[in-house]
Each structure stands twice: as structure tokens, then as C-alpha cells.
C-alpha positions as CSV (number, residue, x, y, z in Angstrom):
1,N,8.2,-77.3,-113.4
2,K,7.5,-78.9,-110.1
3,A,8.6,-81.9,-108.1
4,I,5.8,-84.1,-106.8
5,T,6.5,-87.2,-104.7
6,E,5.9,-90.7,-105.9
7,I,3.7,-91.1,-102.8
8,A,1.4,-88.2,-103.8
9,C,1.2,-89.5,-107.4
10,H,0.2,-93.0,-106.3
11,A,-2.5,-91.6,-103.9
12,R,-3.9,-89.3,-106.6
13,G,-3.8,-92.0,-109.3
14,A,-5.6,-94.5,-107.0
15,N,-8.2,-91.9,-106.2
16,F,-8.9,-91.4,-109.9
17,M,-8.9,-95.2,-110.6
18,Y,-11.1,-96.3,-107.8
19,G,-13.0,-93.2,-106.8
20,P,-13.2,-90.8,-103.8
21,T,-14.1,-93.5,-101.2
22,V,-10.5,-94.8,-101.2
23,R,-8.8,-94.3,-97.9
24,T,-5.9,-96.8,-97.9
25,V,-3.6,-97.4,-100.9
26,M,-1.0,-100.2,-100.8
27,D,1.4,-99.9,-103.7
28,M,3.5,-102.9,-104.2
29,G,5.9,-102.3,-107.0
30,G,9.2,-103.8,-108.2
31,Q,11.4,-102.0,-105.7
32,D,9.4,-101.0,-102.7
33,L,6.2,-101.2,-100.8
34,K,4.2,-98.2,-99.8
35,V,1.0,-97.9,-97.7
36,I,-0.7,-94.6,-98.1
37,K,-3.6,-93.1,-96.2
38,C,-5.5,-90.4,-98.2
39,D,-8.6,-88.3,-98.2
40,E,-11.5,-88.2,-100.6
41,R,-9.4,-86.0,-103.1
42,G,-6.5,-88.4,-103.1
43,K,-4.4,-86.1,-100.8
44,V,-1.8,-87.9,-98.7
45,L,-2.6,-87.9,-95.0
46,N,0.1,-90.4,-93.9
47,F,2.3,-93.1,-95.4
48,M,4.8,-95.8,-94.6
49,M,7.4,-97.6,-96.7
50,N,9.2,-100.9,-96.3
51,E,12.9,-101.1,-95.5
52,K,15.5,-101.3,-98.3
53,C,15.1,-104.9,-99.2
54,A,13.4,-106.6,-102.1
55,A,11.5,-109.0,-99.8
56,G,7.9,-108.1,-100.1
57,T,8.3,-106.5,-103.5
58,G,7.9,-107.5,-107.1
59,R,11.6,-107.9,-107.5
60,G,11.7,-110.5,-104.8
61,M,8.9,-112.3,-106.6
62,E,10.9,-112.1,-109.9
63,V,13.9,-113.7,-108.1
64,I,11.8,-116.6,-106.9
65,A,10.1,-117.0,-110.3
66,D,13.5,-117.1,-112.1
67,L,14.8,-119.7,-109.6
68,L,11.8,-121.9,-110.0
69,R,11.6,-121.3,-113.8
70,V,7.9,-120.3,-113.5
71,P,6.5,-117.4,-115.5
72,I,5.7,-114.5,-113.2
73,Q,2.1,-114.3,-114.5
74,E,1.4,-117.9,-113.3
75,I,2.6,-117.6,-109.7
76,G,-0.6,-116.3,-108.2
77,D,-2.8,-118.9,-109.6
78,R,-0.3,-121.7,-109.1
79,S,0.2,-120.7,-105.4
80,L,-3.5,-121.2,-104.8
81,Q,-3.5,-124.7,-106.3
82,V,-2.6,-126.3,-102.9
83,E,-4.8,-128.1,-100.4
84,Q,-3.6,-125.8,-97.6
85,D,-1.0,-123.2,-97.3
86,P,2.4,-124.3,-95.9
87,P,4.2,-122.2,-93.4
88,P,5.5,-119.0,-95.0
89,I,9.2,-119.0,-95.9
90,S,11.5,-116.2,-94.8
91,N,10.0,-112.8,-95.5
92,L,12.9,-110.8,-94.0
93,C,15.4,-111.1,-96.9
94,V,15.2,-112.3,-100.5
95,L,18.6,-114.1,-100.1
96,F,17.3,-116.0,-97.1
97,A,14.1,-116.8,-99.0
98,K,16.1,-117.9,-102.1
99,T,18.3,-120.2,-99.9
100,E,15.1,-121.7,-98.3
101,V,13.6,-122.2,-101.7
102,M,16.7,-124.0,-103.0
103,G,16.5,-126.3,-99.9
104,M,12.9,-127.0,-100.6
105,L,13.7,-127.9,-104.2
106,Y,16.5,-130.2,-103.0
107,E,13.9,-131.9,-100.8
108,N,11.5,-132.3,-103.9
109,V,8.8,-130.0,-102.4
110,P,6.3,-129.4,-105.2
111,I,6.7,-126.1,-107.0
112,N,3.1,-125.0,-106.2
113,L,3.7,-125.6,-102.5
114,I,6.9,-123.5,-102.7
115,L,5.0,-120.7,-104.5
116,A,2.3,-120.8,-101.8
117,A,4.9,-120.5,-99.1
118,Y,6.5,-117.5,-100.8
119,S,3.2,-115.8,-101.5
120,A,2.2,-116.4,-97.9
121,A,5.4,-114.8,-96.8
122,M,4.9,-111.8,-99.0
123,A,1.3,-111.4,-97.7
124,D,2.5,-111.7,-94.1
125,R,5.1,-109.0,-94.6
126,V,2.7,-106.6,-96.3
127,C,0.0,-107.3,-93.6
128,A,2.4,-106.3,-90.9
129,L,3.2,-103.0,-92.6
130,V,-0.5,-102.2,-93.4
131,K,-1.5,-103.0,-89.8
132,E,1.2,-100.7,-88.5
133,I,-0.2,-97.7,-90.3
134,G,-3.8,-98.9,-89.9
135,V,-6.0,-100.1,-92.7
136,Q,-9.2,-98.1,-93.4
137,E,-11.8,-98.8,-96.0
138,D,-11.9,-98.5,-98.9
139,F,-8.7,-100.4,-99.4
140,V,-7.0,-100.7,-102.8
141,I,-3.8,-102.3,-104.2
142,T,-1.7,-100.8,-107.0
143,G,1.5,-102.0,-108.6
144,G,2.3,-105.2,-110.3
145,I,1.6,-107.4,-107.3
146,A,-2.0,-106.4,-107.5
147,K,-2.2,-108.8,-110.5
148,N,-1.0,-111.7,-108.3
149,R,-4.2,-113.5,-106.9
150,G,-2.1,-115.6,-104.6
151,V,-0.7,-112.6,-102.7
152,V,-3.9,-110.5,-102.9
153,E,-6.2,-113.2,-101.6
154,R,-3.8,-114.1,-98.7
155,L,-3.5,-110.4,-97.9
156,E,-7.2,-109.8,-97.9
157,K,-7.6,-112.8,-95.6
158,G,-4.8,-111.6,-93.3
159,L,-6.4,-108.1,-93.0
160,G,-10.0,-109.3,-93.0
161,I,-10.9,-106.8,-95.7
162,K,-11.6,-107.0,-99.4
163,T,-9.8,-104.8,-101.9
164,L,-11.7,-102.7,-104.6
165,K,-11.2,-103.8,-108.2
166,T,-10.8,-101.7,-111.3
167,N,-10.5,-102.3,-115.1
168,I,-7.6,-99.8,-115.2
169,D,-4.1,-101.5,-115.2
170,Y,-3.0,-101.5,-111.5
171,Q,0.6,-100.7,-112.6
172,I,-0.1,-97.2,-113.9
173,A,-1.4,-95.6,-110.7
174,G,1.7,-93.6,-110.1
175,A,2.0,-92.4,-113.7
176,L,-1.7,-91.6,-113.8
177,G,-1.4,-89.5,-110.7
178,A,1.6,-87.6,-112.1
179,A,-0.3,-86.9,-115.3
180,L,-3.3,-85.6,-113.3
181,F,-1.0,-83.3,-111.3
182,A,0.7,-82.1,-114.5
183,K,-2.7,-81.4,-116.0
184,A,-3.9,-79.4,-112.9
185,L,-0.6,-77.4,-112.9
186,Y,-0.9,-76.6,-116.6
187,E,-4.5,-75.5,-116.2
188,K,-3.6,-73.3,-113.3
189,S,-0.8,-71.7,-115.3
190,L,-3.3,-70.7,-117.9
191,H,-5.3,-68.7,-115.4
192,K,-2.3,-66.6,-114.2
């Protein structure tokens, strides 16, 4: 009966998942990246989204995982199994990154080093967007990339801030927020 934005749903879902202290939500899903500032009730105060490119999203990570034949669930841990992070690869375009990765494979660069370079690139891209809108504690990450330790730990380091953790699946924040809005609208309709 009512259209509610994806941004509002993610903020409300994160508020429920992590509590009323959340002020900055970074949702990194398959298709886009959103940074949302919210109040203690999960109401959106400001937000910013990435450009229309898969770089810095779950889809970009899937492309690299497929190219390297590494299960997506292993990327985060494997990207941390390096002595030190290599320079990040291109974070502007997935096609550029893919070309760079193919070149690294041709040069026999170890897979974990390539994963570290790509994870670092994703974290750098996200850091830039988060810094542009301004990060405020408490800071949380939702979406599938929240399950990737390699990106999350590099992001925390780049921002100088730790993210809150939850036992609720990070990927359901938007759906949870939509359900909470629907429940509130339904309850309001009963009192008319």
C-alpha cells in the first residue's frame, strides 16, 4: 500500500539489528554500495550511493572469484593470508580490474596476493565514499560483503573505526527494514 525506499529499509533494518546507537550504515550489496546516516530510530538523515559500476560491489567480487576459481566464501580469509598487502588493483571498473587480474595470473602472482590486492581496492573505494559523507559511530556494515573479513578489516583500518557485529545475517537488513515498515503501517491501519 505504500512505496518505501531501499535506503529507508536498510537504515531501519540496521537500527533493529544493531540497536539505536547506529549512526552510519554502509550497505554493500551485489549491485550497489550505499552509505546512510541515520538517527536513533533508524530514520535516514543523509545518504550517498556509488556510481553505476560493479566495482566496489558484491558482483565485482563474484567476477574476480569466478576468474580465479575461488569460492566467494573463501576470499576474505585467503586475502588476509599474505605477509603484507600489495598495492590495490584498479577500483574504478570491474573490467579494468579483471584485465589487471588476468595479467597478474599470467605473471604467476599467487592467488592470495591477487585476492589481497582486489580486497584492498574494494576497501579503498568504499573508504572514499564513506569519508565523503562522513563516518559517525556507531558504524555498521550490511549486505553480503559484511561477511568478507578481508574487505571489512581493511575498511576498518582505512577508516580508523571498528564496526559493530551482530548474530543476525547481514544480508537481510533491507528485507528486515521493509518488514518492520509493513508491520508499523498495518498496526496504524488498525487504529483508523
